[in-house]
Every structure is written in structure tokens, then in C-alpha cells.
C-alpha positions in Angstrom: 21.2 -6.3 0.9 18.6 -8.8 2.2 15.5 -7.7 4.0 16.9 -9.0 7.3 20.0 -7.0 6.9 17.9 -3.9 6.1 15.8 -4.4 9.2 18.9 -4.7 11.3 20.3 -1.4 9.9 16.9 0.3 10.5 16.9 -0.8 14.2 20.2 1.0 14.6 18.8 4.3 13.5 17.9 7.1 16.0 14.3 8.1 16.6 14.8 11.2 14.5 16.2 9.1 11.6 13.3 6.6 12.0 10.9 9.5 11.5 12.8 10.8 8.5 12.8 7.4 6.9 9.0 6.9 7.5 8.3 10.3 6.1 10.4 9.5 3.0 8.6 6.2 2.5 5.1 7.9 2.9 6.1 10.7 0.4 7.4 8.2 -2.1 4.1 6.3 -1.9 2.1 9.5 -2.3 4.1 10.5 -5.3 3.8 7.1 -7.0 1.4 7.0 -10.0 -2.0 5.7 -9.0 -3.6 2.8 -10.9 -6.8 4.1 -12.5 -8.1 0.7 -13.6 -10.8 0.3 -10.9 -13.9 2.4 -10.7 -15.7 1.6 -7.4 -16.5 -1.1 -4.9 -19.7 -3.1 -5.3 -21.4 -5.8 -3.0 -21.5 -9.4 -4.1 -24.6 -11.2 -2.8 -24.0 -14.3 -0.8 -26.5 -16.2 1.2 -24.2 -16.4 4.2 -22.3 -13.1 4.0 -21.9 -9.9 2.0 -18.6 -9.5 0.2 -17.0 -6.5 -1.5 -15.0 -6.8 -4.6 -13.5 -4.3 -7.0 -15.5 -3.9 -10.2 -13.0 -3.2 -13.0 -14.0 -1.7 -16.3 -11.2 -2.0 -18.8 -11.3 0.4 -21.7 -8.9 -0.6 -24.4 
């Protein structure tokens, strides 16, 4: 099933079924294993702006 076909099927759902689907998606994302590779955000100095990037410490 293509993404477009899936969207068309979702639009046909009732409001209650929409809420059930959204709840199921949120629950599956919360249950997914979290990547533990990154530690924290740090600022990168730039003369024209400040930028955040993820500092990664790999321990192999």
C-alpha cells in the first residue's frame, strides 16, 4: 500500500478511530528503544549566529 493510499484510508476513518490510531502511533513511538549515542547539546560559536549541535561521544 502506498502512502497516498494509506492517507486516503485514514481520511475515511471516524473521529474516534482517528484518536485510536494517533494513540497507537504515540504509544509505539514511546515504546521504541531510544538511541543512547548522544550526550547533550552544546553551542557552536559563530560570528553571525549561535548554533546548537549534538555532541556525540562514542564509546566502542
